C-alpha positions as CSV (number, residue, x, y, z in Angstrom):
1,M,-4.0,10.8,-32.1
2,P,-3.7,7.1,-32.6
3,P,-5.5,4.9,-30.2
4,V,-4.3,3.9,-26.6
5,R,-4.1,0.3,-27.0
6,R,-2.4,0.4,-30.3
7,A,-0.2,3.1,-28.8
8,L,0.6,1.4,-25.3
9,G,1.5,-1.8,-27.4
10,L,4.4,0.3,-29.2
11,L,5.7,0.9,-25.5
12,V,5.1,-2.3,-24.7
13,L,7.3,-3.5,-27.2
14,A,10.1,-1.1,-26.7
15,L,10.1,-2.1,-23.1
16,T,11.2,-5.4,-24.2
17,A,13.8,-4.0,-26.1
18,L,14.6,-1.7,-23.2
19,A,14.7,-4.5,-20.8
20,A,17.4,-6.6,-22.8
21,R,20.1,-4.1,-22.2
22,P,22.4,-6.0,-19.3
23,T,23.3,-4.2,-16.6
24,A,27.2,-3.0,-15.4
25,Q,26.9,-6.2,-12.8
26,T,26.4,-8.8,-15.6
27,A,29.2,-10.8,-17.2
28,A,28.8,-11.0,-21.2
29,P,27.7,-14.3,-22.6
30,P,30.3,-16.1,-24.2
31,T,31.4,-14.8,-27.8
32,P,30.0,-16.7,-30.4
33,S,31.7,-18.3,-32.7
34,S,32.5,-17.6,-36.4
35,A,29.4,-19.0,-37.3
36,S,26.1,-17.0,-36.3
37,P,23.5,-18.9,-33.4
38,A,20.7,-20.4,-34.1
39,A,17.7,-17.8,-34.1
40,D,16.1,-19.8,-30.4
41,E,19.1,-19.5,-29.0
42,V,19.8,-16.2,-30.0
43,A,16.6,-15.2,-28.1
44,R,17.6,-17.4,-24.9
45,R,20.5,-14.9,-24.8
46,V,18.7,-11.7,-25.0
47,Q,15.7,-12.8,-22.7
48,A,18.8,-14.0,-20.2
49,R,20.0,-10.3,-20.3
50,Y,15.9,-8.8,-19.8
51,D,16.3,-11.3,-16.7
52,T,18.8,-9.1,-14.8
53,V,17.1,-5.4,-15.2
54,G,14.4,-4.1,-12.6
55,D,14.6,-0.9,-13.6
56,F,16.0,1.7,-16.3
57,E,15.4,5.1,-17.7
58,G,16.6,7.4,-20.9
59,Q,15.3,9.0,-23.7
60,F,14.1,7.6,-27.4
61,T,13.8,8.6,-30.4
62,Q,10.3,6.9,-32.3
63,T,9.4,7.0,-35.3
64,Y,6.7,5.9,-37.3
65,E,5.7,5.3,-41.4
66,G,2.8,4.0,-43.0
67,G,-0.7,2.8,-41.6
68,V,-4.0,3.6,-42.9
69,L,-3.3,7.1,-43.7
70,R,0.6,6.5,-44.9
71,T,2.1,8.8,-42.3
72,K,5.5,9.5,-41.3
73,T,5.8,10.9,-37.7
74,T,9.0,11.0,-35.6
75,E,8.6,12.1,-31.5
76,R,11.1,12.0,-29.0
77,G,11.1,12.3,-25.1
78,T,12.0,10.4,-21.8
79,V,11.2,7.0,-20.2
80,V,11.6,5.1,-17.5
81,I,10.5,1.4,-16.5
82,K,10.0,-0.2,-13.5
83,R,9.5,-3.8,-12.9
84,P,6.6,-5.2,-11.8
85,G,4.4,-3.3,-14.4
86,R,5.3,0.4,-13.6
87,M,6.4,2.8,-16.2
88,R,6.6,6.4,-18.0
89,W,6.9,7.8,-20.9
90,V,7.2,11.7,-21.5
91,Y,7.1,12.6,-25.1
92,T,8.4,16.0,-25.7
93,S,8.7,16.5,-29.2
94,P,6.7,17.7,-31.0
95,E,4.1,17.5,-29.1
96,R,4.1,17.0,-25.6
97,K,1.8,13.4,-24.1
98,E,2.0,10.7,-21.3
99,F,1.6,7.7,-20.6
100,V,2.2,6.5,-17.1
101,S,1.1,2.9,-15.4
102,N,1.7,1.9,-11.8
103,G,1.0,-1.7,-12.9
104,V,-2.8,-1.4,-12.1
105,K,-4.5,1.7,-14.1
106,V,-2.6,3.5,-17.4
107,Y,-3.1,7.3,-17.7
108,A,-2.9,8.5,-21.1
109,Y,-2.8,13.0,-20.6
110,F,-2.5,14.5,-23.8
111,P,-2.4,18.6,-23.0
112,A,-3.7,20.1,-26.1
113,D,-7.0,18.0,-26.1
114,R,-6.8,19.1,-22.2
115,Q,-7.7,14.5,-21.8
116,V,-7.3,12.0,-20.1
117,L,-8.0,8.7,-20.8
118,V,-7.8,5.8,-18.1
119,S,-7.7,2.2,-18.9
120,D,-7.0,-1.3,-16.5
121,A,-3.1,-2.5,-17.2
122,P,-2.4,-5.0,-19.9
123,K,-2.5,-8.2,-18.1
124,G,-1.1,-12.0,-19.1
125,A,-4.5,-12.4,-21.1
126,D,-4.6,-9.7,-23.3
127,T,-1.6,-10.2,-25.2
128,T,1.5,-11.6,-25.0
129,P,3.8,-8.5,-25.4
130,A,2.1,-7.1,-22.4
131,L,4.0,-9.8,-20.1
132,F,6.9,-8.1,-20.1
133,L,5.6,-5.4,-17.9
134,T,5.0,-7.9,-15.4
135,G,8.3,-10.1,-15.7
136,Q,5.5,-13.0,-16.7
137,A,7.3,-13.9,-20.6
138,N,9.8,-15.4,-22.2
139,L,11.0,-14.1,-25.1
140,A,11.9,-17.8,-26.4
141,R,8.8,-19.9,-24.9
142,D,6.5,-17.3,-25.9
143,F,7.6,-16.2,-29.6
144,V,8.6,-17.9,-33.1
145,A,12.1,-16.8,-33.6
146,S,13.5,-16.5,-37.0
147,A,16.5,-15.0,-38.5
148,M,16.1,-11.8,-40.5
149,A,17.4,-8.8,-41.9
150,V,15.9,-5.6,-39.8
151,P,14.9,-2.9,-41.6
152,G,17.7,-0.1,-40.5
153,A,19.6,-2.0,-38.5
154,A,23.7,-1.4,-38.6
155,P,25.6,-4.1,-40.6
156,G,27.1,-6.5,-38.7
157,L,24.2,-7.1,-36.3
158,L,21.9,-10.1,-35.6
159,G,18.6,-9.8,-36.9
160,L,15.6,-11.4,-34.8
161,K,12.0,-11.8,-36.1
162,L,9.7,-12.9,-33.6
163,V,6.7,-13.6,-33.6
164,A,3.7,-13.9,-31.0
165,R,2.8,-18.1,-30.0
166,K,-0.7,-16.4,-29.1
167,P,-1.3,-14.3,-31.8
168,D,-1.3,-10.5,-31.1
169,P,-4.5,-8.4,-31.7
170,D,-2.6,-5.5,-32.6
171,F,0.7,-6.6,-34.0
172,E,1.9,-9.0,-37.2
173,W,5.4,-8.9,-35.8
174,L,8.2,-7.7,-33.5
175,A,12.0,-8.1,-34.8
176,I,15.4,-6.9,-33.4
177,A,18.9,-6.0,-34.2
178,V,21.6,-7.5,-31.7
179,D,25.3,-7.1,-31.0
180,P,26.5,-10.6,-31.7
181,V,29.4,-10.4,-29.1
182,S,26.9,-8.7,-25.6
183,F,23.5,-9.2,-27.1
184,Q,22.6,-6.1,-26.6
185,I,20.1,-5.0,-28.1
186,R,20.3,-1.5,-31.1
187,H,17.5,-1.3,-32.9
188,L,13.4,-2.6,-32.5
189,V,10.9,-2.7,-35.6
190,A,7.7,-3.7,-34.9
191,L,4.5,-3.7,-37.4
192,D,1.5,-3.6,-36.5
193,R,-2.2,-4.9,-38.6
194,Q,-2.6,-1.7,-40.7
195,G,0.5,-2.0,-41.8
196,G,1.8,0.7,-39.7
197,R,5.8,0.5,-39.2
198,S,7.0,1.4,-35.9
199,S,10.8,1.9,-34.8
200,F,12.7,2.8,-31.8
201,T,16.0,4.2,-30.7
202,F,17.1,5.1,-27.2
203,T,20.2,7.0,-25.9
204,N,21.6,7.6,-22.6
205,L,20.5,4.7,-20.4
206,K,20.8,3.9,-16.9
207,E,19.9,0.6,-15.2
208,N,19.0,-0.4,-11.9
209,Q,18.6,3.2,-10.4
210,R,15.7,2.0,-8.1
211,P,13.2,5.0,-8.9
212,P,10.1,5.5,-6.2
213,D,7.3,4.1,-6.7
214,T,5.9,7.4,-6.4
215,L,7.2,8.2,-9.6
216,F,4.6,6.2,-11.6
217,E,1.2,7.6,-10.0
218,F,-0.3,9.7,-11.8
219,R,-2.0,13.4,-10.9
220,I,-5.3,14.1,-13.2
221,P,-4.6,17.9,-13.9
222,K,-7.7,20.2,-12.6
223,G,-9.9,20.9,-15.6
224,V,-9.3,18.1,-18.0
225,D,-11.7,15.5,-19.8
226,V,-11.3,11.9,-18.0
227,V,-12.0,9.0,-20.3
228,T,-12.1,6.1,-18.7
229,Q,-12.2,3.2,-21.0
């Protein structure tokens, strides 16, 4: 089982990418010229997309390669996010597990181990990517952006490497690949400090569906071990 802090960090990074996608009510930004816009301008436009999204849900595929054990895994599931700070990630394959946050506490449930880990939700003082949970961070302000050929991204996308201005204890950098016209994020990669590379892809996204807050309240199953971190 990966450390909960790192696993939660990955979900927060993925949240950043999801939240940057436009809503149906948002007009597309102006079409860029033949020259690619500067990296900081791309970051600004992606952030503008993020600011329009209050909640979203969909399916995800997460892959992880490398790290200390040089492993490679692929996992799938569903996600529902609601600002500020609420999220529900349900992994369905190959092993079921859940990460649920009500904005105050995070519950990590591993049915196979009959264990629930409880920790405080990330706050602004913890790590810069976690600020996206509360809508307090800004992609252009809080990260140093530079152009990058993002591993695994499709041809024609604009690649952006993002390094937190406040060093993150778990991650070296985040990379996103965006459509050059709509500035939708199509691909996300994160490199952790153990040399592991995580990628997320998302499908069937729906935005601003207004899920109830009760969806993000976790009920601890009977008979499980509860570990408070």
